[in-house]
C-alpha positions in Angstrom: -10.8 -2.3 -7.2 -8.9 -1.0 -4.1 -8.1 2.2 -5.9 -11.8 2.7 -6.9 -13.0 2.1 -3.3 -10.5 4.4 -1.8 -11.5 7.2 -4.2 -15.2 6.7 -4.3 -16.3 5.7 -0.8 -15.5 9.0 0.8 -17.9 10.7 -1.7 -20.9 8.8 -0.3 -20.0 8.3 3.4 -20.2 10.9 6.1 -17.6 10.8 8.8 -14.4 8.8 9.2 -13.7 5.6 7.2 -11.2 2.9 8.1 -10.0 0.8 5.2 -8.4 -2.6 5.9 -6.9 -4.5 3.0 -7.2 -8.3 3.3 -5.3 -10.3 0.8 -2.1 -12.0 -0.1 1.4 -10.7 -0.8 4.9 -11.9 -1.2 7.9 -11.4 1.0 11.6 -11.6 0.6 11.8 -12.5 4.3 12.6 -16.3 4.6 11.5 -16.2 8.3 7.8 -15.6 7.3 6.3 -19.0 6.6 3.6 -19.7 4.1 0.2 -19.0 5.7 1.5 -16.6 8.3 -0.8 -13.6 9.1 1.1 -10.4 8.9 -0.1 -7.0 10.3 1.8 -4.2 8.7 2.8 -1.2 10.8 3.6 1.0 7.8 3.5 1.0 4.0 5.0 2.6 1.0 3.7 3.6 -2.4 5.4 2.5 -5.6 4.3 4.3 -8.6 5.3 3.6 -12.2 6.8 6.7 -13.9 6.0 6.4 -17.7 8.7 9.0 -18.5 11.4 6.6 -17.1 10.7 4.1 -19.8 11.4 6.4 -22.7 14.5 5.8 -24.7 17.6 7.6 -23.2 15.5 8.8 -20.2 17.5 9.6 -17.1 14.3 9.6 -14.9 13.7 6.7 -12.5 11.3 4.1 -13.8 9.5 3.8 -10.4 8.9 6.4 -7.8 8.9 5.1 -4.2 7.4 7.1 -1.3 8.7 7.3 2.3 7.0 4.9 4.7 3.7 6.0 6.0 2.8 4.7 9.5 -0.5 2.8 9.9 -3.0 4.0 12.5 -2.0 2.3 15.8 -5.6 2.4 16.8 -6.3 -0.1 14.1 -3.2 -2.2 14.0 -3.1 -2.6 17.8 -6.6 -4.2 17.9 -5.4 -7.4 16.3 
């Protein structure tokens, strides 16, 4: 649903749009306790590469982007 909203909303809205995702996620960080609210300052994209799953393929199975910084005007409001 997030993908749909991100692609379709700009087609019917004039001006700037700010998307804020609320939800759950896991973390490998043992210092983050269950129920903690976390505000991310950046994010990465992980995209599945179908060619990487072919037999004898030397391509990576997943493509990972460089981190993209969040808008400080949004993250600093919390």
